C-alpha positions in Angstrom: 0.0 0.0 0.0 1.1 3.5 -0.8 0.0 6.7 0.9 0.1 10.2 -0.6 -2.0 13.4 -0.8 -2.2 13.6 -4.6 -2.7 11.3 -7.6 -2.3 12.8 -11.0 -3.1 10.5 -14.0 -3.9 10.9 -17.7 -7.6 11.0 -17.0 -7.9 12.7 -13.7 -6.4 14.4 -10.7 -7.2 13.3 -7.1 -6.5 15.0 -3.9 -7.4 14.3 -0.3 -6.1 14.3 3.2 -5.7 10.4 2.8 -5.2 8.5 -0.2 -4.7 4.7 -0.4 -4.0 2.7 -3.6 -4.8 -1.1 -3.6 -2.5 -2.3 -6.6 -3.9 -5.8 -6.6 -7.4 -4.8 -6.9 -6.7 -1.5 -8.8 -8.8 0.5 -6.2 -8.0 3.9 -5.1 -9.5 5.1 -1.8 -9.6 8.7 -0.6 -11.1 10.3 2.5 -11.5 13.8 4.0 -11.6 16.9 1.7 -11.6 14.7 -1.5 -11.5 16.4 -4.8 -11.6 14.5 -8.1 -11.0 16.6 -11.1 -11.1 15.6 -14.9 -11.6 17.6 -18.1 -15.4 17.1 -17.9 -16.2 17.2 -14.1 -15.2 18.2 -10.6 -16.3 16.1 -7.5 -16.1 17.0 -4.0 -16.9 14.4 -1.3 -16.0 13.1 2.0 -15.2 9.6 0.9 -14.2 8.3 -2.6 -13.1 5.0 -4.3 -11.9 4.7 -8.0 -12.1 1.4 -9.7 -9.3 1.9 -12.3 -10.4 -1.4 -14.2 -14.1 -0.1 -14.7 -13.4 3.7 -14.7 -16.1 3.8 -11.9 -16.3 6.3 -9.0 -18.2 5.6 -5.9 -18.3 8.5 -3.4 -20.2 9.7 -0.3 -20.5 12.9 1.6 -23.0 15.1 3.6 -22.8 17.7 0.9 -21.3 15.8 -2.2 -21.0 18.2 -5.1 -20.7 17.2 -8.8 -19.9 20.2 -11.1 -20.0 19.6 -14.9 -20.0 22.3 -17.7 -23.9 22.1 -17.8 -24.8 22.1 -14.1 -24.1 21.5 -10.4 -25.8 18.7 -8.5 -25.6 18.3 -4.7 -26.1 14.8 -3.1 -25.0 12.3 -0.5 -23.9 9.4 -2.6 -22.7 8.9 -6.2 -21.8 6.1 -8.7 -20.3 7.5 -11.8 -18.3 6.4 -14.8 -15.8 9.3 -15.5 -15.1 8.1 -19.1 -18.6 7.5 -20.3 -19.7 10.5 -18.2 -22.8 8.6 -16.9 -24.0 7.8 -13.3 -26.4 8.2 -10.6 -26.5 10.6 -7.7 -28.7 9.9 -4.6 -30.7 12.3 -2.4 -29.9 14.9 -5.1 -30.7 18.7 -5.5 -30.0 20.7 -8.7 -31.3 23.8 -10.4 -32.5 23.9 -14.0 -34.1 26.8 -15.9 -34.9 28.7 -12.7 -36.8 25.6 -11.2 -35.1 24.0 -8.0 -35.3 20.1 -8.3 -34.9 17.5 -5.4 -35.0 13.8 -6.0 -34.3 10.4 -4.4 -31.9 9.9 -7.4 -30.8 11.7 -10.4 -29.5 9.6 -13.3 -27.2 11.3 -15.9 -27.5 9.8 -19.3 -24.7 10.8 -21.8 -26.5 10.4 -25.1 -27.3 12.9 -27.8 -29.9 14.7 -25.6 -27.6 14.6 -22.4 -30.7 14.1 -20.3 -31.3 13.8 -16.6 -33.9 11.2 -15.2 -35.0 12.2 -11.6 -36.8 9.5 -9.4 -39.2 10.7 -6.7 -38.8 14.3 -7.8 -39.8 17.4 -6.2 -39.4 20.9 -7.6 -40.5 24.5 -7.3 -39.8 27.9 -8.6 -40.1 29.4 -5.1 -36.9 30.7 -3.5 -38.2 30.7 0.1 -37.0 28.0 2.6 -40.6 27.0 2.9 -42.0 27.4 -0.5 -45.6 28.5 -1.1 -46.2 25.6 -3.4 -44.2 22.8 -4.9 -44.8 20.0 -7.4 -43.9 16.1 -7.1 -43.5 13.5 -9.7 -42.8 9.9 -9.8 -40.1 10.6 -12.5 -38.9 13.6 -14.5 -36.9 13.4 -17.7 -35.1 16.5 -18.5 -33.9 16.8 -22.1 -32.1 20.3 -22.4 -33.4 22.7 -25.1 -36.1 20.3 -26.0 -38.6 19.3 -23.1 -39.1 18.3 -19.6 -41.4 15.2 -19.1 -43.0 14.6 -15.8 -44.9 11.4 -14.9 -47.7 11.6 -12.5 -47.2 15.2 -11.7 -48.9 16.5 -8.5 -49.3 20.2 -7.5 -49.2 21.0 -3.8 -50.2 24.3 -2.1 -48.3 23.9 1.1 -48.7 20.2 1.9 -52.3 20.0 0.4 -52.4 18.3 -3.0 -54.8 20.3 -5.3 -54.5 18.6 -8.7 -52.6 15.8 -10.6 -51.6 15.4 -14.2 -50.8 11.7 -15.5 -48.1 13.0 -17.8 -47.0 16.8 -18.2 -44.5 18.3 -20.7 -42.7 21.5 -20.2 -41.8 22.7 -23.7 -39.4 25.2 -25.0 -39.7 28.3 -27.1 -37.4 30.8 -28.7 -37.5 34.3 -27.2 -36.8 37.6 -28.9 -33.1 37.3 -28.3 -32.9 33.8 -30.0 -32.5 32.0 -26.6 -34.2 28.6 -25.9 -36.4 29.1 -22.7 -39.2 27.1 -21.1 -42.6 28.0 -22.7 -44.4 27.5 -19.3 -43.0 26.5 -15.9 -46.1 25.7 -13.7 -49.1 23.5 -14.8 -51.8 25.4 -13.0 -55.0 26.8 -14.3 -55.3 30.6 -14.6 -58.2 31.7 -12.5 -60.0 34.9 -12.5 -63.3 36.7 -11.9 -65.1 39.7 -13.5 -68.4 41.2 -13.0 -69.1 41.0 -16.9 -68.1 37.3 -17.5 -68.2 35.8 -14.0 -65.6 33.2 -13.0 -63.0 32.5 -15.9 -60.5 29.8 -16.2 -57.7 28.9 -18.6 -55.9 25.6 -18.6 -53.2 24.5 -21.0 -52.1 20.9 -20.5 -49.2 19.7 -22.8 -48.8 16.0 -22.3 -46.8 12.9 -23.2 -47.6 9.2 -22.4 -44.6 6.7 -23.0 -42.8 7.0 -26.2 -46.0 6.9 -28.5 -48.6 9.5 -27.4 -48.3 13.2 -27.0 -50.4 16.4 -27.5 -52.0 19.3 -25.8 -55.3 20.0 -24.1 -56.6 23.5 -24.0 -59.7 24.9 -22.2 -60.5 28.6 -21.9 -63.9 29.9 -20.9 -66.0 32.0 -18.5 -69.1 31.6 -16.5 -71.2 33.9 -18.9 -68.9 34.5 -21.9 -66.9 32.6 -24.6 -65.7 29.0 -24.2 -63.2 27.0 -26.2 -62.0 23.5 -25.8 -59.2 22.0 -27.9 -57.5 18.7 -28.0 -54.5 18.0 -30.3 -52.9 14.4 -30.1 -50.1 12.7 -32.0 -49.8 8.9 -31.8 -46.5 7.4 -33.1 -47.2 4.0 -34.7 -43.6 3.4 -35.7 -40.7 5.6 -36.9 -42.3 6.1 -40.4 -45.9 6.4 -39.3 -48.0 8.5 -37.0 -51.7 9.3 -36.3 -52.8 12.9 -35.6 -56.1 13.7 -34.1 -57.7 17.1 -33.4 -60.9 18.3 -31.8 -62.0 21.9 -31.3 -65.1 23.3 -29.9 -65.8 27.1 -29.7 -68.7 29.2 -28.5 -68.3 32.8 -29.2 -71.2 35.4 -29.0 -73.9 33.6 -31.0 -71.5 31.3 -32.9 -71.0 27.7 -32.1 -68.3 25.6 -34.0 -67.1 22.1 -33.7 -64.4 20.4 -35.7 -63.0 16.8 -35.6 -60.3 15.3 -37.7 -58.0 12.3 -37.9 -55.1 12.1 -40.2 -52.6 9.3 -40.7 -49.0 10.4 -41.9 -46.6 7.9 -43.6 -43.1 8.8 -44.5 -42.2 6.9 -47.6 -38.6 8.1 -47.7 -36.6 11.3 -47.0 -38.5 13.3 -49.7 -42.0 11.8 -50.1 -44.8 11.2 -47.5 -48.5 10.4 -47.6 -51.3 12.0 -45.5 -54.8 10.4 -45.3 -57.6 11.8 -43.1 -61.2 12.4 -42.2 -62.7 15.8 -41.4 -66.0 16.6 -39.7 -67.1 20.2 -39.3 -70.3 21.8 -37.8 -71.0 25.5 -37.3 -74.1 27.5 -36.3 -74.6 31.1 -36.7 -78.3 31.4 -37.4 -77.7 29.0 -40.4 -76.3 25.5 -39.8 -73.3 24.6 -41.8 -71.9 21.1 -41.8 -68.9 19.4 -43.7 -67.9 15.7 -43.8 -65.0 14.7 -46.1 -62.2 12.2 -46.5 -58.8 13.3 -48.1 -55.6 11.9 -49.3 -52.4 13.9 -49.9 -48.9 13.3 -51.4 -46.1 15.5 -50.1 -42.7 16.0 -51.7 -40.2 18.0 -49.5 -36.5 18.2 -50.5 -34.1 21.0 -50.1 -35.4 24.2 -51.7 -38.6 22.4 -53.0 -42.0 21.7 -51.5 -45.0 20.1 -53.3 -48.3 18.9 -52.0 -51.3 17.7 -53.7 -54.7 16.8 -51.9 -57.7 15.0 -53.2 -60.8 15.0 -51.1 -64.5 14.3 -51.2 -67.3 16.2 -49.2 -70.0 13.8 -48.7 -72.7 16.3 -47.5 -72.2 18.7 -50.5 -71.1 15.9 -53.0 -68.1 17.8 -53.9 -64.7 16.6 -55.2 -61.9 18.9 -54.1 -58.3 19.0 -55.3 -55.5 21.3 -54.1 -52.1 21.9 -55.6 -49.4 23.6 -53.4 -45.9 24.3 -54.7 -43.2 26.4 -53.1 -39.5 27.1 -54.0 -37.1 28.9 -51.7 -33.4 29.8 -52.3 -31.4 32.4 -50.4 -33.5 35.6 -50.4 -35.9 34.4 -53.2 -39.2 32.4 -52.8 -42.0 31.7 -55.2 -45.3 29.8 -54.4 -48.4 28.5 -56.3 -51.6 27.4 -55.0 -54.6 26.1 -56.9 -58.1 24.8 -55.4 -60.5 22.8 -57.7 -64.1 22.0 -57.0 -65.4 19.2 -59.2 -62.4 19.8 -61.5 -63.2 23.6 -62.0 -60.7 26.0 -60.7 -62.1 27.7 -57.6 -59.2 29.6 -56.0 -55.6 30.5 -57.2 -52.8 32.3 -55.6 -49.2 33.1 -56.8 -46.7 34.9 -54.6 -43.2 36.0 -55.6 -40.9 37.4 -52.9 -37.4 38.7 -52.7 -36.1 39.8 -49.4 -32.9 41.7 -48.5 -33.6 43.0 -45.0 -34.8 45.4 -44.2 -36.1 45.7 -48.0 -38.3 43.4 -49.8 -40.2 43.1 -53.1 -43.5 41.0 -53.3 -45.8 40.3 -56.1 -49.1 38.7 -55.2 -51.9 37.4 -57.5 -54.9 36.2 -55.6 -58.3 35.2 -57.0 -61.4 33.4 -55.8 -61.2 34.7 -52.3 -63.4 37.1 -50.3 -60.9 39.8 -51.2 -58.8 39.4 -54.4 -55.5 41.0 -55.6 -55.2 40.9 -59.3 -52.5 41.6 -58.6 -50.5 43.5 -55.9 -47.1 44.8 -56.2 -45.3 45.7 -52.8 -41.9 47.3 -52.3 -40.5 47.9 -48.9 -37.7 50.4 -49.5 -36.5 50.5 -45.9 -37.9 49.9 -42.3 -40.1 53.0 -42.8 -41.0 53.4 -46.4 -43.5 51.0 -48.1 -44.9 51.3 -51.7 -47.6 49.3 -53.3 -49.7 49.0 -56.5 -52.9 46.9 -56.4 -56.1 45.9 -58.2 -58.6 44.8 -55.6 -61.8 43.0 -56.0 -64.2 43.1 -53.1 -67.9 42.2 -53.2 -67.7 42.1 -57.0 -66.4 45.8 -57.1 -62.9 46.5 -58.5 -60.6 49.1 -56.8 -57.2 50.3 -58.3 -55.0 51.8 -55.9 -51.4 53.1 -55.4 -50.3 53.6 -51.9 -47.4 55.0 -50.0 -46.8 54.4 -46.2 -44.0 56.3 -44.5 -43.2 56.0 -40.8 -41.0 58.3 -38.7 -39.9 58.6 -35.1 -37.5 60.8 -33.4 -36.4 61.4 -29.7 -37.1 65.0 -28.5 -35.5 65.1 -25.0 -33.8 62.2 -23.1 -32.1 62.7 -19.8 -31.8 60.3 -17.0 -35.1 58.5 -16.1 -37.2 60.9 -18.3 -37.5 60.9 -22.2 -39.9 62.4 -24.7 -40.4 61.1 -28.3 -42.3 62.1 -31.4 -43.5 59.6 -34.0 -46.1 59.3 -36.6 -46.9 58.0 -40.1 -48.3 59.1 -43.4 -50.5 56.9 -45.7 -51.2 58.5 -49.1 -53.4 56.7 -51.6 -54.4 57.4 -55.2 -57.4 55.6 -56.7 -58.0 55.3 -60.5 -60.8 52.8 -60.4 -63.9 52.9 -60.0 -63.4 56.6 -59.6 -60.4 58.8 -59.6 -59.6 60.4 -56.1 -57.1 60.4 -53.3 -57.1 59.6 -49.6 -54.5 60.5 -47.1 -54.0 59.6 -43.5 -51.6 61.4 -41.0 -51.1 60.1 -37.7 -49.0 62.2 -35.1 -48.0 61.0 -31.7 -46.1 62.3 -28.8 -45.1 60.3 -25.8 -43.1 60.4 -22.4 -41.6 57.9 -20.3 -40.5 58.3 -16.6 -38.9 55.7 -14.4 -37.3 56.3 -11.0 -36.3 54.5 -7.8 -37.3 56.9 -5.1 -35.3 54.8 -2.6 -34.3 51.1 -2.1 -38.1 50.2 -1.6 -40.2 52.4 -3.9 -40.1 52.5 -7.7 -42.2 54.8 -9.9 -43.0 54.3 -13.6 -45.2 56.4 -15.8 -46.2 56.5 -19.6 -48.1 59.1 -21.4 -48.9 59.3 -25.0 -51.0 61.5 -27.4 -52.3 60.2 -30.7 -54.1 62.2 -33.3 -55.5 61.1 -36.7 -56.0 63.5 -39.6 -57.5 62.6 -42.9 -58.1 64.3 -46.3 -59.8 63.2 -49.6 -62.2 60.3 -50.0 -61.5 56.7 -49.3 -62.8 55.0 -52.5 -61.9 51.6 -51.0 -64.0 51.4 -47.8 -61.4 49.3 -45.9 -58.9 52.2 -46.1 -61.0 54.7 -44.2 -60.0 55.5 -40.6 -61.7 57.6 -37.9 -60.1 60.9 -37.0 -59.6 59.9 -33.3 -57.7 62.0 -30.8 -56.6 59.8 -28.0 -54.7 60.2 -24.8 -53.1 57.0 -23.1 -51.7 57.1 -19.7 -50.3 54.6 -17.4 -48.8 55.0 -13.8 -47.6 52.3 -11.4 -46.0 52.5 -8.1 -44.1 49.4 -6.6 -43.5 49.3 -2.8 -41.0 46.4 -2.0 -41.8 44.3 1.0 -39.2 42.4 3.2 -39.7 39.0 1.6 -37.5 38.3 -1.4 -38.7 39.5 -4.8 -42.1 40.5 -3.2 -44.0 43.8 -3.5 -47.2 45.7 -3.6 -48.0 47.2 -6.9 -50.6 50.0 -7.5 -51.3 50.9 -11.0 -53.8 52.9 -13.2 -54.2 52.7 -16.9 -56.6 54.7 -19.1 -57.5 55.6 -22.7 -59.5 58.9 -23.2 -60.9 60.0 -26.4 -60.9 63.8 -26.7 -63.4 64.1 -29.5 -66.1 62.1 -27.9 -65.1 63.4 -24.4 -65.3 60.0 -22.9 -63.1 57.3 -21.3 -62.6 54.3 -23.5 -60.8 52.6 -20.7 -59.9 53.6 -17.1 -58.7 50.8 -14.8 -57.2 50.6 -11.3 -55.2 47.6 -10.2 -53.7 46.5 -6.9 -51.2 43.6 -7.2 -49.7 41.6 -4.4 -46.5 40.1 -5.8 -44.6 37.2 -4.3 -41.6 35.5 -5.6 -43.4 32.7 -7.4 -47.1 33.9 -7.8 -49.1 37.0 -7.6 -52.7 38.2 -6.7 -54.4 41.1 -8.3 -57.6 43.1 -7.8 -58.9 45.4 -10.5 -61.7 47.9 -10.9 -63.0 49.3 -14.3 -64.5 52.7 -14.0 -66.0 52.9 -17.5 -68.3 49.9 -16.9 -68.1 49.5 -13.0 -66.6 46.0 -13.4 -64.5 44.1 -10.8 -61.7 41.7 -11.6 -59.7 39.2 -9.7 -56.7 37.1 -11.0 -54.2 34.6 -9.6 -51.1 34.3 -11.8 -48.5 31.5 -11.1 
């Protein structure tokens, strides 16, 4: 046996107060202030053994710490292969995407996804020693930059279980800066109340069961207002084939709509795929409209080319429908063709040519057979502010020929410290040659100010004030071009008073829109918000309609 304080090998460096090397078994034993360092990790423990024949580490410690380039994990025991970069940590704690995870064990899997599997997991976004709420799951799989899958996910307020999800998926999205962030963190319904609509509820439930079934369920509705239910599911039959089912129910004002569809997708090879489906639609808006049809599609998608052809039959209307869709893209250039046939007769057609060279672009659009047709429209964006267009428009069997220029402008007037003033606006100028000759001009002028100040360490003030005025001249030959000559003041003021608890505060805010011409408030609201580190409560009052609102936001 040899005793030393440091071992330095080709693969790792090991230091400790006591190190013993068993040459016969090829086992290194270290204790007290143990530190194991390789190119991919650092491990701190109280006790550690290294099996040089299997490249396996076994370590223990009250605050065992594993540090990798991706994360830090704290536990009390670890079994880890320092060459394969795989292993298990027991009684573990780690942080991922602002969520604090604990688990009976964390398994590190070094595959393409570099995923973690946490058994007996518990996590929360709360930063308090005693969190307001937490979530538990039998197992959680963390796949960085893709998704987090939780099996049998349970939501607890304090120690009371309120809701359970069999399989929940936290998905990622790309933010404005191009970063991958979690789309949603907490699977809790949004609950609120207003005197106009009564109790309102919104629930978004993305799920995944096993390796085959995944989708999203959405419910949004209020006691007296609109309601929507949506279910979108994908079932993977094998690597080349999957079944996609969709159901949607919408009740909005006097309109009621339902849609059910099932489609089977089959990937023939890298370029070709087949899509077969059934669609059932029902809508009611004074008149009942129904549609039942089957369809089959062939899709070619390779490099710059995309082609899709669809053949379908509507049983109720006894219509055969065909669709042709072609698209070509290369660098800044794109071109697309769309044809829609009913019983072999051309019903709709659309051709689009686009060339983009940011911030400029050129677009030629020919569209016929729709509610509003462009036959054609030429659009030239000169820069981020100036847009020119020529169009011949058909709307309700009337033709309109129009040349249009849109120019936007914005300039700061004053900026110093926490206060700034700006001036902005836009000019739309239109010349018509059909059905009559005339012109129409719209000038929008606006001025605004922003003020933000920390009065002291506890109080923050923020205010916004803007003034917008619309002017028009001439006659809007095409009715959709006409605007009201509004004169509007928008104001917003908020005062934040921080409270002793971390990331918590009281926030008082007021927001209003006043129409000067009509001498009336379009909107005037007062809101009191109690913000905590992981959720907030808000109470609001609308002066224009004497409405009360209450919301809980996690």
